[in-house]
C-alpha angles and dihedrals in degrees: 000000000000124000115240104245126224096191121112119243114273122231129180141170131176114274108180095033090052092052091049090048094050093045094048091047091053092049094046092048092046093050093050093047091049091048091050091050094049096048108121119218089235118032123158092332095311122117119218117194130187090270090059090055092048090048091051091053090047091053089050090051092051092048091046088051090054089050091059094054090100088068092064106074116101137177127203120175124180139145091297096056142267122323114198133187120189135195091285133023134021137300121308115205121207118186117220090244089071098045113099095178145330109245138188110177120195094241099056131073098220135046116247142204114232114215130189115299088028093283110157137205118201117233098214091180090068108064130176087231091067091064108177095023088053092050092051091048093049091050092051093045092051090049091052091046090052091051100044108027121108112264115254119236 
């Protein structure tokens, strides 16, 4: 029988990684736009046309988009379980019945959910770089786990 929890749902997203991602995306895009604007039509025997400048900006946009991927991870935890989103792909739902423990070892960058047979899922939304926010999220997650996990025999 599960205990009816009183804890609020837990949500998390990366903070420091997101700032780094947005800053690097802005720098990459700015560099590629500047390079495209400074391309001469005749440089060292090469001819750059308008299409080359457009292509350079498009490559900058693509690389800037890759730089903002660290903003994507999310964590939602409620009475039903843990809902995780990583850098790519959709949401992964893990019910509390499958969660053995919520772990954050000293030698890893991200928290993790430990499943039966010591299988682990990284929680990319909880990063060691976030320090106090990561600690608060881990405490809330562990409290939710204690309230909703299946009792051990």
